[in-house]
Biotite code that builds the C-alpha atoms (Angstrom):
import biotite.structure as struc

atoms = struc.array([
    struc.Atom([110.079, 39.030, -19.675], chain_id="A", res_id=1, res_name="MET", atom_name="CA", element="C"),
    struc.Atom([112.590, 37.519, -17.930], chain_id="A", res_id=2, res_name="SER", atom_name="CA", element="C"),
    struc.Atom([114.460, 34.317, -18.281], chain_id="A", res_id=3, res_name="VAL", atom_name="CA", element="C"),
    struc.Atom([117.152, 32.974, -15.750], chain_id="A", res_id=4, res_name="VAL", atom_name="CA", element="C"),
    struc.Atom([119.461, 30.278, -16.956], chain_id="A", res_id=5, res_name="GLY", atom_name="CA", element="C"),
    struc.Atom([121.013, 28.126, -14.271], chain_id="A", res_id=6, res_name="LEU", atom_name="CA", element="C"),
    struc.Atom([124.159, 26.337, -14.203], chain_id="A", res_id=7, res_name="GLY", atom_name="CA", element="C"),
    struc.Atom([125.734, 24.335, -10.857], chain_id="A", res_id=8, res_name="TRP", atom_name="CA", element="C"),
    struc.Atom([128.016, 22.108, -9.111], chain_id="A", res_id=9, res_name="CYS", atom_name="CA", element="C"),
    struc.Atom([127.129, 18.870, -6.769], chain_id="A", res_id=10, res_name="LYS", atom_name="CA", element="C"),
    struc.Atom([127.819, 21.247, -3.885], chain_id="A", res_id=11, res_name="ALA", atom_name="CA", element="C"),
    struc.Atom([125.771, 24.003, -5.048], chain_id="A", res_id=12, res_name="ALA", atom_name="CA", element="C"),
    struc.Atom([122.844, 25.274, -2.210], chain_id="A", res_id=13, res_name="SER", atom_name="CA", element="C"),
    struc.Atom([119.140, 26.138, -2.773], chain_id="A", res_id=14, res_name="ALA", atom_name="CA", element="C"),
    struc.Atom([119.492, 29.485, -0.567], chain_id="A", res_id=15, res_name="PRO", atom_name="CA", element="C"),
    struc.Atom([122.447, 30.385, -2.029], chain_id="A", res_id=16, res_name="GLU", atom_name="CA", element="C"),
    struc.Atom([121.345, 30.144, -5.511], chain_id="A", res_id=17, res_name="THR", atom_name="CA", element="C"),
    struc.Atom([118.674, 31.734, -4.727], chain_id="A", res_id=18, res_name="ALA", atom_name="CA", element="C"),
    struc.Atom([120.205, 34.583, -3.161], chain_id="A", res_id=19, res_name="ALA", atom_name="CA", element="C"),
    struc.Atom([122.738, 34.630, -6.692], chain_id="A", res_id=20, res_name="PHE", atom_name="CA", element="C"),
    struc.Atom([119.960, 35.077, -8.650], chain_id="A", res_id=21, res_name="VAL", atom_name="CA", element="C"),
    struc.Atom([118.326, 37.764, -7.186], chain_id="A", res_id=22, res_name="ARG", atom_name="CA", element="C"),
    struc.Atom([121.438, 39.665, -7.084], chain_id="A", res_id=23, res_name="GLN", atom_name="CA", element="C"),
    struc.Atom([122.090, 38.859, -10.877], chain_id="A", res_id=24, res_name="MET", atom_name="CA", element="C"),
    struc.Atom([118.000, 40.565, -11.802], chain_id="A", res_id=25, res_name="LEU", atom_name="CA", element="C"),
    struc.Atom([118.282, 43.424, -9.730], chain_id="A", res_id=26, res_name="HIS", atom_name="CA", element="C"),
    struc.Atom([122.537, 44.398, -11.162], chain_id="A", res_id=27, res_name="ARG", atom_name="CA", element="C"),
    struc.Atom([120.647, 43.486, -14.401], chain_id="A", res_id=28, res_name="SER", atom_name="CA", element="C"),
    struc.Atom([117.884, 45.974, -13.815], chain_id="A", res_id=29, res_name="GLU", atom_name="CA", element="C"),
    struc.Atom([115.476, 42.708, -15.466], chain_id="A", res_id=30, res_name="ALA", atom_name="CA", element="C"),
    struc.Atom([111.671, 42.708, -15.914], chain_id="A", res_id=31, res_name="THR", atom_name="CA", element="C"),
    struc.Atom([110.127, 40.661, -13.271], chain_id="A", res_id=32, res_name="PRO", atom_name="CA", element="C"),
    struc.Atom([111.297, 37.308, -13.412], chain_id="A", res_id=33, res_name="LEU", atom_name="CA", element="C"),
    struc.Atom([109.285, 34.433, -15.669], chain_id="A", res_id=34, res_name="ALA", atom_name="CA", element="C"),
    struc.Atom([110.973, 30.979, -14.941], chain_id="A", res_id=35, res_name="CYS", atom_name="CA", element="C"),
    struc.Atom([114.325, 29.469, -14.384], chain_id="A", res_id=36, res_name="LEU", atom_name="CA", element="C"),
    struc.Atom([115.531, 27.234, -17.329], chain_id="A", res_id=37, res_name="ALA", atom_name="CA", element="C"),
    struc.Atom([117.893, 24.744, -16.456], chain_id="A", res_id=38, res_name="VAL", atom_name="CA", element="C"),
    struc.Atom([119.466, 22.328, -19.150], chain_id="A", res_id=39, res_name="PRO", atom_name="CA", element="C"),
    struc.Atom([117.357, 18.659, -19.922], chain_id="A", res_id=40, res_name="HIS", atom_name="CA", element="C"),
    struc.Atom([120.516, 16.963, -19.181], chain_id="A", res_id=41, res_name="PHE", atom_name="CA", element="C"),
    struc.Atom([120.439, 17.764, -15.296], chain_id="A", res_id=42, res_name="ARG", atom_name="CA", element="C"),
    struc.Atom([116.997, 15.962, -14.893], chain_id="A", res_id=43, res_name="GLN", atom_name="CA", element="C"),
    struc.Atom([116.377, 14.361, -12.073], chain_id="A", res_id=44, res_name="GLY", atom_name="CA", element="C"),
    struc.Atom([118.497, 16.907, -9.343], chain_id="A", res_id=45, res_name="GLU", atom_name="CA", element="C"),
    struc.Atom([116.651, 18.478, -7.118], chain_id="A", res_id=46, res_name="GLU", atom_name="CA", element="C"),
    struc.Atom([118.715, 22.100, -6.658], chain_id="A", res_id=47, res_name="LEU", atom_name="CA", element="C"),
    struc.Atom([116.917, 23.588, -9.710], chain_id="A", res_id=48, res_name="PRO", atom_name="CA", element="C"),
    struc.Atom([113.285, 22.591, -8.359], chain_id="A", res_id=49, res_name="GLU", atom_name="CA", element="C"),
    struc.Atom([114.207, 23.584, -4.610], chain_id="A", res_id=50, res_name="LYS", atom_name="CA", element="C"),
    struc.Atom([115.895, 26.529, -6.312], chain_id="A", res_id=51, res_name="VAL", atom_name="CA", element="C"),
    struc.Atom([112.734, 27.606, -8.470], chain_id="A", res_id=52, res_name="ALA", atom_name="CA", element="C"),
    struc.Atom([110.212, 27.200, -5.492], chain_id="A", res_id=53, res_name="ALA", atom_name="CA", element="C"),
    struc.Atom([112.167, 30.048, -3.227], chain_id="A", res_id=54, res_name="LEU", atom_name="CA", element="C"),
    struc.Atom([112.235, 31.935, -6.224], chain_id="A", res_id=55, res_name="LEU", atom_name="CA", element="C"),
    struc.Atom([108.472, 31.585, -7.174], chain_id="A", res_id=56, res_name="GLY", atom_name="CA", element="C"),
    struc.Atom([108.849, 30.740, -10.675], chain_id="A", res_id=57, res_name="VAL", atom_name="CA", element="C"),
    struc.Atom([108.192, 27.996, -12.585], chain_id="A", res_id=58, res_name="PRO", atom_name="CA", element="C"),
    struc.Atom([111.059, 25.776, -13.653], chain_id="A", res_id=59, res_name="LEU", atom_name="CA", element="C"),
    struc.Atom([111.401, 24.475, -17.532], chain_id="A", res_id=60, res_name="ILE", atom_name="CA", element="C"),
    struc.Atom([113.889, 21.955, -18.351], chain_id="A", res_id=61, res_name="TRP", atom_name="CA", element="C"),
    struc.Atom([115.965, 22.880, -22.104], chain_id="A", res_id=62, res_name="VAL", atom_name="CA", element="C"),
    struc.Atom([116.201, 19.943, -23.913], chain_id="A", res_id=63, res_name="THR", atom_name="CA", element="C"),
    struc.Atom([119.676, 19.201, -25.326], chain_id="A", res_id=64, res_name="GLU", atom_name="CA", element="C"),
    struc.Atom([118.320, 20.655, -29.330], chain_id="A", res_id=65, res_name="ASP", atom_name="CA", element="C"),
    struc.Atom([116.985, 24.081, -28.028], chain_id="A", res_id=66, res_name="ALA", atom_name="CA", element="C"),
    struc.Atom([120.177, 24.725, -25.965], chain_id="A", res_id=67, res_name="LEU", atom_name="CA", element="C"),
    struc.Atom([122.055, 23.844, -28.765], chain_id="A", res_id=68, res_name="GLN", atom_name="CA", element="C"),
    struc.Atom([120.440, 25.477, -31.705], chain_id="A", res_id=69, res_name="ALA", atom_name="CA", element="C"),
    struc.Atom([121.112, 29.079, -29.030], chain_id="A", res_id=70, res_name="ALA", atom_name="CA", element="C"),
    struc.Atom([124.555, 28.351, -28.824], chain_id="A", res_id=71, res_name="GLN", atom_name="CA", element="C"),
    struc.Atom([125.165, 30.719, -31.788], chain_id="A", res_id=72, res_name="ALA", atom_name="CA", element="C"),
    struc.Atom([123.971, 33.299, -29.961], chain_id="A", res_id=73, res_name="SER", atom_name="CA", element="C"),
    struc.Atom([125.571, 32.809, -26.647], chain_id="A", res_id=74, res_name="CYS", atom_name="CA", element="C"),
    struc.Atom([128.587, 34.886, -25.263], chain_id="A", res_id=75, res_name="GLN", atom_name="CA", element="C"),
    struc.Atom([130.714, 33.596, -23.738], chain_id="A", res_id=76, res_name="THR", atom_name="CA", element="C"),
    struc.Atom([132.572, 30.150, -23.987], chain_id="A", res_id=77, res_name="PHE", atom_name="CA", element="C"),
    struc.Atom([133.888, 27.389, -22.007], chain_id="A", res_id=78, res_name="SER", atom_name="CA", element="C"),
    struc.Atom([136.374, 24.627, -22.542], chain_id="A", res_id=79, res_name="GLU", atom_name="CA", element="C"),
    struc.Atom([135.486, 22.897, -19.309], chain_id="A", res_id=80, res_name="LYS", atom_name="CA", element="C"),
    struc.Atom([131.574, 23.123, -19.649], chain_id="A", res_id=81, res_name="SER", atom_name="CA", element="C"),
    struc.Atom([131.949, 21.885, -23.822], chain_id="A", res_id=82, res_name="LEU", atom_name="CA", element="C"),
    struc.Atom([134.043, 19.027, -22.749], chain_id="A", res_id=83, res_name="GLN", atom_name="CA", element="C"),
    struc.Atom([132.130, 18.292, -19.524], chain_id="A", res_id=84, res_name="GLU", atom_name="CA", element="C"),
    struc.Atom([128.220, 18.627, -20.965], chain_id="A", res_id=85, res_name="THR", atom_name="CA", element="C"),
    struc.Atom([128.859, 18.857, -25.093], chain_id="A", res_id=86, res_name="GLY", atom_name="CA", element="C"),
    struc.Atom([127.741, 22.317, -24.551], chain_id="A", res_id=87, res_name="PHE", atom_name="CA", element="C"),
    struc.Atom([129.806, 26.018, -24.603], chain_id="A", res_id=88, res_name="ALA", atom_name="CA", element="C"),
    struc.Atom([127.521, 27.606, -22.715], chain_id="A", res_id=89, res_name="ALA", atom_name="CA", element="C"),
    struc.Atom([124.810, 25.996, -20.466], chain_id="A", res_id=90, res_name="VAL", atom_name="CA", element="C"),
    struc.Atom([123.037, 29.176, -18.474], chain_id="A", res_id=91, res_name="ALA", atom_name="CA", element="C"),
    struc.Atom([123.114, 31.691, -21.058], chain_id="A", res_id=92, res_name="GLU", atom_name="CA", element="C"),
    struc.Atom([122.187, 28.489, -23.178], chain_id="A", res_id=93, res_name="GLY", atom_name="CA", element="C"),
    struc.Atom([119.154, 27.819, -21.587], chain_id="A", res_id=94, res_name="CYS", atom_name="CA", element="C"),
    struc.Atom([118.019, 31.290, -20.636], chain_id="A", res_id=95, res_name="ALA", atom_name="CA", element="C"),
    struc.Atom([118.094, 32.385, -24.532], chain_id="A", res_id=96, res_name="LEU", atom_name="CA", element="C"),
    struc.Atom([116.744, 29.076, -25.925], chain_id="A", res_id=97, res_name="ALA", atom_name="CA", element="C"),
    struc.Atom([113.507, 29.770, -23.513], chain_id="A", res_id=98, res_name="VAL", atom_name="CA", element="C"),
    struc.Atom([112.839, 33.429, -24.622], chain_id="A", res_id=99, res_name="VAL", atom_name="CA", element="C"),
    struc.Atom([113.349, 32.230, -28.072], chain_id="A", res_id=100, res_name="GLY", atom_name="CA", element="C"),
    struc.Atom([113.694, 34.390, -31.248], chain_id="A", res_id=101, res_name="PRO", atom_name="CA", element="C"),
    struc.Atom([114.406, 38.282, -30.456], chain_id="A", res_id=102, res_name="GLY", atom_name="CA", element="C"),
    struc.Atom([116.114, 37.051, -26.748], chain_id="A", res_id=103, res_name="ALA", atom_name="CA", element="C"),
    struc.Atom([118.605, 39.506, -26.151], chain_id="A", res_id=104, res_name="ARG", atom_name="CA", element="C"),
    struc.Atom([120.978, 38.940, -22.990], chain_id="A", res_id=105, res_name="LEU", atom_name="CA", element="C"),
    struc.Atom([120.913, 41.432, -20.330], chain_id="A", res_id=106, res_name="LEU", atom_name="CA", element="C"),
    struc.Atom([123.310, 39.813, -18.097], chain_id="A", res_id=107, res_name="MET", atom_name="CA", element="C"),
    struc.Atom([125.945, 37.376, -20.243], chain_id="A", res_id=108, res_name="PRO", atom_name="CA", element="C"),
    struc.Atom([126.908, 33.763, -17.707], chain_id="A", res_id=109, res_name="LYS", atom_name="CA", element="C"),
    struc.Atom([128.161, 35.132, -14.399], chain_id="A", res_id=110, res_name="GLN", atom_name="CA", element="C"),
    struc.Atom([129.912, 33.051, -11.699], chain_id="A", res_id=111, res_name="VAL", atom_name="CA", element="C"),
    struc.Atom([129.742, 32.544, -7.841], chain_id="A", res_id=112, res_name="HIS", atom_name="CA", element="C"),
    struc.Atom([130.860, 29.305, -6.221], chain_id="A", res_id=113, res_name="GLU", atom_name="CA", element="C"),
    struc.Atom([130.115, 26.478, -8.557], chain_id="A", res_id=114, res_name="GLY", atom_name="CA", element="C"),
    struc.Atom([126.791, 28.362, -9.843], chain_id="A", res_id=115, res_name="ILE", atom_name="CA", element="C"),
    struc.Atom([126.699, 29.808, -13.411], chain_id="A", res_id=116, res_name="THR", atom_name="CA", element="C"),
    struc.Atom([123.899, 32.352, -13.920], chain_id="A", res_id=117, res_name="CYS", atom_name="CA", element="C"),
    struc.Atom([122.554, 34.514, -16.891], chain_id="A", res_id=118, res_name="ALA", atom_name="CA", element="C"),
    struc.Atom([119.634, 36.556, -17.822], chain_id="A", res_id=119, res_name="VAL", atom_name="CA", element="C"),
    struc.Atom([118.063, 36.863, -20.977], chain_id="A", res_id=120, res_name="ALA", atom_name="CA", element="C"),
    struc.Atom([114.654, 38.919, -21.901], chain_id="A", res_id=121, res_name="GLU", atom_name="CA", element="C"),
    struc.Atom([112.436, 39.194, -24.641], chain_id="A", res_id=122, res_name="GLY", atom_name="CA", element="C"),
    struc.Atom([108.566, 38.901, -25.437], chain_id="A", res_id=123, res_name="GLU", atom_name="CA", element="C"),
    struc.Atom([108.018, 35.400, -24.858], chain_id="A", res_id=124, res_name="GLY", atom_name="CA", element="C"),
    struc.Atom([108.343, 32.168, -24.833], chain_id="A", res_id=125, res_name="THR", atom_name="CA", element="C"),
    struc.Atom([108.638, 29.437, -26.546], chain_id="A", res_id=126, res_name="ARG", atom_name="CA", element="C"),
])
């Protein structure tokens, strides 16, 4: 199964974000998308729910504990993200946390117009 971890700025639009996710899935040659993984600390924002609906997949809110546990497996480090959120890799961390043990990144964090996206794959979800 493939999971997309997502980060976004307030100016991001759902259609643009969904298109970027589809592009990243195609580029990574991922298996079908199982779900969209987003950080729990952004709960209450509408964008991820709209993107998940456009993609036709469930949305999983990743807890801060799960996101922290996944940081050591992330390939990228963002000083800006660390200062703003307390996590150096949000999109990658969310994807890896949801896939769980044995997860591997097919596509490390990619950025487009204030949207960050990472694709991870593995055998199951937590």
